BATI-84491 format. One record per residue (C-alpha): x, y, z; residue in one letter. Coordinates in steps of 0.5 Angstrom, whole numbers, padded with zeros to 4 digits, always signed. Layout:
% residues N
XYZA...
This chain:
% residues 85
+0071-0024-0055N+0078-0024-0056L+0078-0029-0062V+0073-0024-0066R+0078-0018-0065V+0084-0022-0067M+0079-0024-0073L+0079-0017-0074A+0086-0014-0074K+0089-0019-0078G+0092-0025-0072E+0089-0031-0075Y+0094-0035-0073E+0094-0033-0065Q+0087-0034-0066G+0087-0041-0068L+0091-0042-0062Q+0086-0039-0057V+0081-0044-0060I+0085-0048-0059A+0087-0047-0052D+0080-0047-0050V+0078-0054-0047T+0071-0057-0050P+0068-0058-0043K+0069-0050-0042S+0066-0049-0048M+0059-0051-0046G+0054-0049-0052G+0058-0045-0055F+0062-0051-0058S+0058-0049-0065G+0060-0041-0064S+0068-0043-0064Y+0067-0047-0069D+0064-0042-0074E+0069-0037-0072L+0075-0042-0073K+0072-0042-0080G+0072-0035-0081D+0079-0036-0079L+0081-0041-0084Y+0078-0037-0089V+0083-0031-0088A+0088-0036-0088L+0085-0037-0095D+0086-0045-0092R+0079-0047-0095L+0078-0054-0093D+0081-0054-0086E+0075-0048-0086A+0069-0052-0089R+0071-0057-0084S+0070-0052-0079A+0063-0049-0082Y+0060-0057-0082Q+0063-0059-0075S+0059-0052-0072S+0052-0054-0077L+0053-0061-0074R+0053-0059-0066S+0047-0056-0068G+0049-0048-0068H+0045-0044-0071K+0047-0039-0075S+0043-0033-0080P+0050-0033-0084L+0053-0040-0084L+0050-0043-0089G+0052-0037-0094F+0059-0038-0092K+0059-0046-0094L+0055-0044-0100D+0061-0039-0102D+0067-0044-0100L+0063-0049-0104T+0063-0043-0110E+0070-0042-0109A+0071-0050-0111A+0068-0050-0116I+0070-0043-0120V+0077-0042-0119P+0079-0035-0117S+0083-0031-0122Q+0089-0029-0123P
């Protein structure tokens, strides 16, 4: 998908814009996938609170991703252990 390519190329803000332009109705059963991808973009932008919200929204939608729990755990650990200078 286009947003995954943007994530790989470092085009994070553009990827968020593409997701924002997609209406929830057109996502069908893929809203959880989009929320997870949005979380990945937020992590890349170091916007961790927004990433956590996106990942939690993905879980609430019933999205089953083998890595989603690990991603949330990493964000929780980052909040507890500040990064080294």
